[in-house]
C-alpha positions as CSV (number, residue, x, y, z in Angstrom):
1,M,6.9,6.7,22.0
2,K,7.2,8.1,18.5
3,S,4.3,10.2,17.2
4,F,3.0,10.2,13.6
5,A,0.3,12.1,11.7
6,V,-1.1,10.4,8.6
7,I,-2.9,12.7,6.2
8,G,-5.2,10.9,3.7
9,L,-7.0,7.8,4.8
10,G,-7.4,5.9,1.6
11,R,-6.5,2.2,1.6
12,F,-2.8,2.9,1.9
13,G,-3.0,5.7,4.5
14,S,-5.5,3.9,6.7
15,R,-3.5,0.7,6.7
16,L,-0.3,2.6,7.5
17,A,-2.0,4.5,10.3
18,V,-3.4,1.4,11.9
19,S,-0.1,-0.5,11.5
20,L,1.9,2.3,13.2
21,Y,-0.5,2.3,16.1
22,E,-0.4,-1.5,16.4
23,N,3.3,-1.3,16.7
24,G,3.2,1.1,19.6
25,A,3.2,4.6,18.0
26,D,1.0,7.5,18.8
27,V,-1.0,8.1,15.6
28,L,-3.1,11.1,14.5
29,A,-5.1,10.2,11.4
30,I,-6.6,13.0,9.3
31,D,-9.0,12.9,6.3
32,I,-11.5,15.3,4.9
33,H,-14.1,12.6,4.6
34,D,-16.1,11.4,7.6
35,S,-16.5,7.8,6.2
36,C,-12.7,7.3,6.0
37,V,-12.2,8.6,9.5
38,D,-15.0,6.6,11.0
39,K,-13.5,3.3,9.6
40,I,-10.3,3.6,11.7
41,G,-11.5,5.8,14.6
42,D,-11.0,3.0,17.1
43,S,-7.8,1.7,15.6
44,V,-5.5,4.8,16.1
45,T,-4.8,7.2,18.9
46,Q,-7.0,9.9,17.4
47,A,-8.8,10.2,14.1
48,V,-10.0,13.6,12.9
49,V,-12.2,14.9,10.1
50,A,-10.3,18.0,8.9
51,D,-9.0,19.8,5.8
52,A,-5.2,19.5,5.8
53,C,-5.0,22.2,3.2
54,D,-5.9,24.6,6.0
55,I,-2.7,25.4,7.8
56,A,-4.5,26.9,10.8
57,M,-6.3,23.5,11.3
58,L,-3.0,21.6,11.1
59,R,-1.5,24.0,13.7
60,K,-4.6,23.5,15.9
61,L,-4.3,19.7,15.7
62,G,-0.7,19.9,16.8
63,V,0.6,18.3,13.6
64,D,3.8,20.3,13.9
65,S,4.8,18.5,17.1
66,C,4.7,15.0,15.5
67,D,8.0,13.2,14.9
68,C,6.9,12.4,11.4
69,V,4.0,13.3,9.1
70,I,3.0,11.1,6.1
71,V,1.1,12.8,3.3
72,A,-0.9,9.9,1.7
73,V,-2.9,11.9,-0.8
74,G,-0.6,11.2,-3.8
75,S,-3.4,10.9,-6.4
76,N,-4.3,14.6,-5.9
77,L,-1.4,16.8,-7.0
78,G,-3.0,20.0,-5.8
79,S,-3.9,18.8,-2.4
80,S,-0.6,17.0,-1.6
81,T,1.4,20.0,-2.8
82,L,-0.5,22.4,-0.6
83,V,-0.5,20.1,2.4
84,T,3.3,19.5,2.0
85,M,3.8,23.3,1.7
86,N,1.8,23.9,4.9
87,L,3.8,21.3,6.8
88,S,7.1,22.9,5.7
89,E,5.8,26.3,6.8
90,L,4.9,24.8,10.2
91,G,8.5,23.6,10.6
92,V,7.8,19.8,10.3
93,E,11.2,18.3,9.6
94,N,10.3,14.7,8.7
95,I,7.7,14.7,5.9
96,I,7.1,11.6,3.9
97,C,4.9,11.9,0.8
98,K,3.1,9.6,-1.7
99,A,3.4,10.9,-5.3
100,S,1.8,9.9,-8.6
101,S,4.7,10.7,-11.0
102,S,8.4,11.7,-11.2
103,T,7.4,15.4,-11.7
104,H,5.1,15.3,-8.7
105,K,7.9,13.8,-6.7
106,T,10.3,16.5,-7.7
107,I,7.8,19.2,-6.7
108,L,7.2,17.7,-3.3
109,E,10.9,17.3,-2.6
110,R,11.4,21.0,-3.4
111,L,8.7,21.9,-1.0
112,G,10.5,20.1,1.8
113,A,9.5,16.5,1.7
114,K,12.3,14.4,3.2
115,Q,11.2,11.2,1.4
116,V,8.8,10.7,-1.5
117,F,7.8,7.4,-3.0
118,I,5.8,6.5,-6.1
119,P,3.8,3.3,-5.6
120,E,4.1,2.2,-9.2
121,H,7.9,2.5,-9.2
122,E,8.1,0.7,-5.8
123,F,6.0,-2.1,-7.2
124,A,8.1,-2.5,-10.3
125,D,11.3,-2.7,-8.3
126,R,9.9,-5.1,-5.7
127,L,8.4,-7.3,-8.4
128,A,11.7,-7.5,-10.3
129,L,13.5,-8.5,-7.1
130,S,10.8,-11.1,-6.4
131,L,11.1,-12.7,-9.8
132,I,14.8,-13.2,-9.5
133,S,14.9,-14.1,-5.9
134,S,14.0,-17.2,-3.9
135,N,13.2,-15.1,-0.9
136,K,9.4,-15.0,-0.5
137,S,9.6,-12.1,2.0
138,I,10.7,-9.7,-0.6
139,M,7.2,-9.5,-2.0
140,D,4.4,-10.6,0.3
141,Y,1.9,-7.9,-0.7
142,I,2.0,-5.0,-3.1
143,E,-0.7,-2.4,-3.5
144,L,-1.3,-1.2,-7.1
145,S,-4.3,1.0,-6.4
146,D,-7.3,1.3,-4.0
147,E,-8.8,-1.7,-5.8
148,Y,-6.1,-4.0,-7.0
149,A,-2.9,-5.6,-5.5
150,I,-0.4,-8.4,-6.1
151,D,-0.1,-11.0,-3.4
152,E,1.7,-14.3,-2.9
153,A,-0.2,-17.4,-1.8
154,S,0.4,-21.1,-1.4
155,V,-1.4,-23.4,-3.8
156,P,-4.7,-24.5,-2.3
157,R,-4.8,-28.2,-1.6
158,Q,-7.6,-28.8,-4.1
159,W,-5.5,-27.2,-6.9
160,A,-2.4,-29.3,-6.4
161,G,-1.6,-31.6,-9.3
162,K,-4.0,-29.8,-11.6
163,K,-3.3,-27.7,-14.7
164,V,-4.1,-24.0,-14.7
165,G,-6.6,-24.5,-17.5
166,E,-8.5,-27.1,-15.5
167,I,-8.9,-24.8,-12.5
168,N,-10.0,-21.8,-14.7
169,I,-8.8,-19.4,-12.1
170,R,-9.5,-16.2,-13.9
171,A,-13.1,-17.0,-14.6
172,K,-13.9,-18.7,-11.3
173,H,-11.9,-16.6,-8.9
174,S,-11.3,-13.3,-10.7
175,V,-7.5,-13.4,-10.2
176,N,-4.6,-13.9,-12.6
177,I,-1.5,-16.0,-12.0
178,I,1.5,-13.8,-13.1
179,G,4.2,-16.0,-11.7
180,I,4.8,-19.3,-9.9
181,R,7.7,-19.8,-7.5
182,H,8.8,-23.5,-7.6
183,A,11.9,-24.9,-5.8
184,G,13.6,-21.5,-5.7
185,D,12.9,-20.7,-9.4
186,I,10.3,-18.3,-10.9
187,N,8.2,-19.2,-13.9
188,V,6.4,-16.3,-15.5
189,Q,5.4,-18.2,-18.7
190,I,2.1,-19.4,-17.4
191,T,0.0,-21.4,-19.9
192,P,-3.2,-23.5,-19.5
193,D,-1.0,-26.6,-19.4
194,T,1.1,-25.4,-16.5
195,V,0.8,-27.8,-13.6
196,L,0.5,-26.5,-10.0
197,Y,2.3,-28.4,-7.3
198,G,1.5,-28.4,-3.6
199,D,4.7,-26.7,-2.6
200,D,4.4,-23.9,-5.2
201,I,3.9,-20.2,-4.3
202,L,1.6,-18.4,-6.6
203,I,2.1,-14.7,-7.5
204,L,-1.5,-13.4,-8.0
205,L,-3.0,-10.2,-9.4
206,G,-6.5,-9.2,-8.5
207,S,-8.9,-7.2,-6.4
208,Y,-8.4,-7.2,-2.7
209,D,-11.6,-9.1,-2.2
210,A,-10.7,-11.8,-4.8
211,L,-7.2,-12.2,-3.3
212,K,-8.6,-12.6,0.2
213,K,-11.0,-15.3,-1.0
214,V,-8.3,-17.3,-2.8
215,S,-6.1,-17.1,0.4
216,K,-8.9,-18.8,2.3
217,L,-9.3,-21.8,-0.1
């Protein structure tokens, strides 16, 4: 069984930790905030409230014995840098980090991170692939921030055959249609007169709650 430590339990970190655990991994989840730890305490092997900037605490938790450590505190340059430096000093070989910019990425790589990703860049690449591909699986769900995401959804039955302007999606459901996949083609020129068909796939931008509500229509 592979072992992972996930440091930083925001929306991305907590989802990653739970997913790893559900797929059979041993997962240690760490965050400085009690509320974040409490939310996933029953969904991972162990969830701990701790300051990962404290190298002694990381050593005490046995983070250095994990097969892989993911630093998911990319929005905080100082914290992610110090945590990555601590992990390198502890001899962790497989460090994966979330970064907020190209400069941030370069710093983390020089500190020993084996892999660094920038969510905004990942989003742009995946969206581009989605818009030129007929393969829906390329972009099922993309996180933009802790509040907003892009998701794909089938056209609800009550929307089929209607124009976008008739449905008034933005006002009624707080989501934006940024693309429509129809018969293998992508249309990104959405107007109020664009007709939705039952076999269309909508590419939607909105808050997590709004996207969830639309998916249940």
